[in-house]
N, C-alpha and C positions, 0 to 999 in steps of 0.2 A: 832615848826614845824619846820620840812625843807623847806627851800624857794626853788619853782621852778627858773629855767634860767630865764624865762619872769617878775619876780620881784611877781608873785601869789603863793598862796598857795601849795603846791607841790601834787602831784599823791600818795605822800607816806604818808599811814595813819600805824598805828600801828596794829597787825594782831588781826583782829577779834575773839574773844571768840567763843564758840560752841553756848551758849544761842543766841549768837549778828545772824549767822547764820542760827538758826532755826526759829528767828524773821523776818529775811530777807525774807527767803524761805518763808512763811505764809506770807507776804506782797506781795510778787511775785504770790504767787496763788488768792490772792483773787481777784486780775485783770487778773488774765489767765486761772481760771477757768471761767468766764464767753464767754470770747472772746474764748476760745475753743468749751463750751457748745453752743453759738452760731453757730460753724461751725458745730455741729454734728446735730444742729436741724434743720440748714436750707438743709444739705444733708438729712438728713429723712425726709423733707418735701416734696423730691422730685423734687428737683430746676434743672434748665435747663438753659441753656444758650440761652435767647432771646434777640430782640432788639440789643444794642450796645455789650452787652456782646455774642451774639453768632460770632460779628466782631469781637472783641478782642479773643476768644479762636479759630476761624479759623485763625486767623494771628497767635497765637501762634503754631499752627500746622505747618504753614509755616515756621518756625526756623529751621533753619539747614537743608532745602530744598533750591533746586534751586531758590526757591522763596522768600528765607529769606526778609523779611522787610526793606527794608532802612528809613522808617520814621515810626512816631508814629501814634495814633489812628486819625481818620476825627474827625477837629474843625470848629466849628460854628465863629474862628477868622476870616476867611475869608468869610464871609454868605453875601459881597455884593461885593468881588472882586474874585479872582482865590482860588480853593478850597487850604486848608492849613492844615494841622498836626501837631499834637502835637511833639515836639523838637526831639524825638528820640524815637527808638523800644524799647526801655528797659522792657516796660511793657509786649510786648508781650514775651522776651524772661524767663520775672516772669511765664509767662505761658506756656512755651512749655512743661514743663514735664505734668503740670496737663491737660493738652489740649488732649494729645493723650490718657488720662485713661476715666474711666467712671465719668460722668456729675457729679456726686455725691462729684469727688473729686478734684472740682477746688474750690470749697466753702471751704471746710474743708483744703485745702492746704493755702487759703487764712488764714484761722483761725489762724494758725501754724505759718503763719509767724508773724502777728501781733504780736502774744500771746509773741513770741522771743522778738518781740519789745519793748514791755511793759515790760520785764521782764529786760532787758537791762537799758530802764529807770530807772527802780527802783534802779538797782544797780549802777547806774552811781549818781542819788541822794544820794545813801548812801554813794558812796567816796569823793562828795562833801561837805556834812555837817550831816553825820553820822544819824543814824535808824530814828532819829527826821524827818529830810528831807525828808527821804526813805518813812515813814510811811505818811506823809502829801503828799506826789507825790502819793503814792499807793492810796489813797485816792479822788484825784484831777482825777486820771486814772480812776476809778472805774465812776467818775462824769463824765467823757467825753466821757464813754460807753455809758453811760444811755444818755446824751445830743445829743451825734452825732449818737446814734440808733446802736443797737446791729447786726441790718443788714447790716450798714457798715462795720462793723467789717470785716463781712466777704465777701465782694461781690470784685468783678474784675472788676467794671464801674470805669472808666478810674478818674473821677472826684474826686473818692471816694479812691480809692485804695491806692493813697500816703498820706493819712490823717495819719494814726498811723507811718510811716517812717517821716511825717514830726517832730511827736513829738520826736521820736528818732534822728533827726535830732539837733532840739534845744537843747538836753541833751548833744549831741557829740561837738557842739560849745561851750556850758558853760561849759565842760569838760575841750576843749581845751584851751579856753581863760582863764582859772584858774590853766593853770598848766599841764594838761595831754596831751602834744603837739603828742603825740605816737597817737592819736586817728583821727588826719588830714586824712590818706587813708581810712578810714572807713565813714568819714563824706564826705569826696568826692563820696564817693561811693551810700551811701546813699543819698545827697543833686543832685548827678546826676540823681538816679531814681525817686527823686519829681518832677527835671526839668523836664524831660523829660512825666510823668505820666499824666500832665496838667499845663494849662497856668496858672489854676486861682492860682498853688502855686510858679509860677516863681519868683514874687518879695520874699517872704520870703526867699525862696531855695537860691537867689542868695547875697540876705542882709547877710544872716548866714554865708555863706559861705565866701564872702567878712571879716566879722567880723571876722571871725577864722583866716584868713591868716593876715590881718592886724592886729588886736591886740596880734596874738601869736608870732608872726616874724617884724614886725615892728619895734618892739624897737633896736631888734637886728642889723638891717640894719640902723637906725638913727644914731645910737652910733656907728655902724660898729665895734661890738663884735662878729666877727666870728666865734670864739669857741663856743657860747651861740647861735647859728644861728639853731642848730637841723636839721640838713641835712639829715637825714636818713627819718623821716615821712615826709617832704617835698618831695625830690625824691621819696619817694615810691606812696605819691598823685598824683603825676604829672602822672606815673605810670599808676596808676588807673584812673585817668583822661584821658587820652590818649586811653586807653580800653574803656570807658564807651562811648568817643564821637564820637570814628576813624568811628563808621558806619555815622551817622549826618552830620558829615564833608566832610565822600566819596561824599553821596548822593549831599551836597549842591555844590560841585565841580565840579558834572558829572550830575546834571540836570539843564534844561534849562528851566524858572531859577530853582534854588536852593529852597528846602522848608522854609531854615530859612529866604533866598530872600525873600520870597512872603509873612511871618509872617511879617518882617520888615514893607513892604507895606502895610499889611490888618493894622498894627495898627498906621499908618498915614492915614488911608483913613480919608475923610471928614463925617462930621455928630459927634451928642451930644455925650458928656461923661457923666459920673455919676458924675463928678465934686464935688466943695464945699458940694453940699447939700448931695450927697452920702457919703462923707466924714462925715461930721457930724452927719448923721444919723448913721452910721456905728460903727463911735466912742464912741457915747452916749452906742447903743444897746451893744458894745461890754465891753465897759468899766466900764459902770453906773451901779446900783444896782437895782435888785441883778443880779450877772453876767451871761451869756450866758451861761456858762460852767455848771453852776449851776442850769439852766433850763433843763426842759423836751425837748425831740426833738420835732422841731418845723415843721409846716407844709409847705412843699417848696415852694408852690406859694403865701402863707401868708408873708414867711419870704423874699420873694422875692420884695414883694410890700412894706412892712414897710422899707426894706434898703433905700428906697429912699423918704421918709416921712421927708419934712423938721423937723428939731431940735430945738424944742424951747429954751425960755431964761434960763426956769429950767434945761432943761438936757445940755444945753451949759455949763452955770454956774458950774453942779457937774463933767461935764467933763475936763474941767478946773481946776478945784478943786482935780483932779485924778491925772492929768498931774505934778501942783504946789507939789504935796505929793511925786509923783515919783522923780519929779527933788530935792526937800529937802533931801529925803533918799540917794540918789545918791550919793549928795552933801558930808551929814554925814556919809554915808562910807566911801567914799574916807578918808576925814578926820582923821576918827578912824581905816584906814588902814585895814577894813574888804574886804576882796579882793573876795570874794564868793558872798557877796551882793551885789558887786560894778560890776562883771561880770555877774551874774543874770540879774540886772536892766539891764546892758547894752543888752545882748542879747535879754529884753523886748521890748527894745527902738529899735530895728533893727524890731522886728515883727511890732510894733506900724505903721514904715515909711514903712514894706511891705502890711498893710493894707488902708495907705492912698494912695499908689501908685495904688491898687487893684481897689479902690473905686472909686476913681480919676480918671481912665481910661477906667474902663467899658463902651464899647457901648452901649445906652440908648435904641437903638432898636432891641437889646439881653436882655432886661431888665431883662425877668426871669429865665436866664441863673444865674442872681444873688443869686437863689434858693442855687443852688451849688457851686456859686464860692467864694459866701462869708461863705463857710464854715466852713473854715478854722480858719476863725475869733474865733470861740468857743474857740481852743485849744490856741489862743494868749490869750484868756481873761483869760486864766489858768495859763499859764505863768507869766502875769504882775501881778496878784493878786498873786501866789505864792511869786512871789519877794518883794511884798509888806507886805504879812504875814513873811516873812522871815527877811526883814529887822527890821520890827518894836520889832520882835523876840530877834536879832541879837543884835540890835543897840539901844534898849531902855529897854525891860523886863526884859532879864539877866544881864543887867549892875546894873539896881535896885534892882534884886532879888541879886544878889553879895553880894551887899554893904548894905543887910538889918542886924541887930543886928543877930547874932549867926549864919551868914551864914559861910559854911566852907572855909576853905584857896582855891586859885585857885592857881590850878597847875604849875608850871612854867620847867616841861621836853617838852622837845622841840619835843619828840616825842609824846604828849597827843593829844588827837582829840581835835575838835570844840568844843563848849560848847555845841551842840545838838547830840556829837556821840555818838556812840555804847558804848563808853565806862560808860553809867551811872549804877547802881548798880542794880541788877534784880535777884528777888527772881525766882525759880523755878514756883512757883505758879502764880506771874506775867508774866513771859515769859507763861506759859500757857494759861494764861486769852488773852493775846495780841494774840497768835495762833488760838485759838480757836476763839476769835470775829473775826480775819481775815478771816478763811475757812467760818465762818457763813456769812459775809460777801458778799464774794464771793460764796458761793451755793445762796443765797439770791437774787445775781444780775441776776442768770438764768430766774427768774421771770418777767425779765423787759420787758416793753409793745413791741409786735412784730409788727412795722410797716414795710411791706414789696409792696411795689406797684408797683410791677411785679409779685406777685404770682399768678393773676390770669392765664398767661401765660407759664407757665410751662408746665401743662397738656397737653393742647393743643399744646406745641412746642414738644413735645415728639413723643405724635400720629403723628404729621406733621413730624418730620423727619422716624418714622418707614414707614410712607403709603410712602414718597418718595423713600427712598431706596428699598422695597418693587416692587416700578414698574419702575425701571429704571434696564439699564445694567452695570455688570463694565466695565470699559472702555469708556463706551460713554459719550458724550459732547451733558450738556444740558443747554439753554439759563433759567436762572430764567428773569422771564417777570414782569414787573410792576402790583403790585397786588394791586392798591385802598389804602384804608383806613389799608390795611393788610401791605404794604410795607415797613414800618419803623420795622414794631416789629419782623414779621416771613419769607420774602423774606432772611436775616441772615442765616436762621435758615436752608432752604433749602439749600443755598450754605454749608455750615458748613458739614451736613451730607452727600450730595453728595460727598463732598470732604476727607471727613473720611473716604469713604466706596469705594475709588478707581473710581469713577467717574469726571468728570472735570465741572465745574459749570462755566458759563458764564454771568456777570453780566450787569448790564444797567445803566446809567445813573449816578446818585451820588455813587451808589453802586459799582461803578469801581475806585472811588474816597478811599471810605472805605475798600476794599478788597485787590486793589493791582493792579497793571495794568499785573498781570498772567491771571486777570478776564475777560479782554475786551474782546472785539469779534475782530477775525482776521479773518472774511469772507470767513467761509467753513459753512457747512452745519450742523444744529445740528440733533442730535438724537429724541429730543421733545424740546418744548416749557413747561414752567411747569409757572404754573398763579395759584394765589389766587384769589377767586372771592367770592361777596356775595352771598345770597339766594337772587332770584327774578332777576339776573342779567340775562342780555338778554346770552345764553349760543355764546358761540364762535366758529364759525364752524370747524367743525372737532374735537368741543374737545374732550377729553374722562374721564369723570369723575372717582375722583381714590380712592377719599376719601371726607365723610361730618363731618367736627370736631365741636363738638360744645363749645365755649366760652361764660360759662352765666356770669361771672362777670366782662368782659371787658369793663365796662364802657361804653363810646362812640363809642367801635366798634361793630357790627354785632354781632350776640350772635349765629350765627357761620359763618365757612369759608369751601370755597368747593376747593380742590385740584384737578385741571384739566391737562391734558397732551395734550397739542396741536402740530401738525405735522409743520417743517416749508420748509413752502410753498416759504420762500422769493427767488428770482432769486438771485444764488449765496451762499445764505443760509446767516441764522441771527446768525450764531457764527463765 
């Protein structure tokens, strides 16, 4: 095999046959079918942006206007101090196009993007180790669709939107340090998106990008081998990074203080952190048996609570044993010069470091956010055990199989594929069986359990949006007032629909932080104040009832909400 400039296996593989391409396409389809199916199912079910989704869709609508967002989604990181946001607004750019179309197009677009990410993951796995690794990766991705949940594949909520791109980032970094250094610009782009999407994946994204640069370019710098430095991908990556981070840097320089400063300060606030208890608990539940990626979709509240349960001695011993196995396999791979295994285990180590940093620093006073903050640990579990399985297969099983009596001689062709490569002799019947099996698995995955905790809000949200548009005038200015228990879920719906239909919504309190300064009051008179009230509330003087909307499955919420319009009688105006 031709060696890459950094000493690893090169990206050059022998041309794949037509049969190999058919099998690879079937493996990709096995994962893409359920992801696209989830998008169609979500769109068909009447999905409508409510809660945080409405804020994200509204901010996506603001992109490329005079009010283009400079910061990311409103964050709980500064819950005990000044308001903070995610690192950047790339999530809003992601939704800029779909936010201007029909509501059903938003989850459908997300499913297409995630399907493309999964397809690239399986293609990269094929480049690293042939069809064998691609097949195992495809099965693992299908397991991740099940364990993360099909709804997670198509939601735009910022704790979930970066999960599938994080999987792609992992395989991009593995490919870069294994020789495909031309992929660095793509890794910087995807890593910038995951970094800006949600703070929960900040540590793994950073650690992976640092690993890609240090491993891919560090040896050339240390040895001063400048002809081997691969300048083009590095320069292209710098340009991509500047484009992705220009807006957050501009906001940091012009804000007083900037969002990045506020995030740093929030990280240093006094108070309890997850600490060693959370680290031990999460490592055990991630690396222990059975692995979390092989389990079903967890209940968020239960998952958050057990993430801080102390791990006993049996669990600790098992976790230590897994670490010892990883270290032994890594050393063995280094000694045998198996760069594919070495680099994959290095990526797994970066993810473990990210898990430790995330669990150690999570604020205990916001412990329930562990239900989604630790969600990416499921992905880390898959990658670590993929590394273990690949190492055992390549370092232990295949050498023993090759040295058995009557084994065929090993090819010495320098362009030959790895042992698990697509050069396997496959009959037409075997190819057909693989393709049929992959497609059957993909179609069967469409029947995965559907857990959507916000599905009760879609129909009421749509009716609420239609009602407010019908009761207001184009060009009018309307204050979206505080609405009690309805405030979190449905006031963003009012702001979004008013904005999309040519009205100017004005927000109050933390809704200003979530929607941006364009929605803050400026001291003028409103054309009306919009309120959502509960049945039985004392009517606000002068209020005009617009609609009564039933919410039968809202859990702790009332079974109906009343949309009312109140005249603005405040001195100087409320808007």
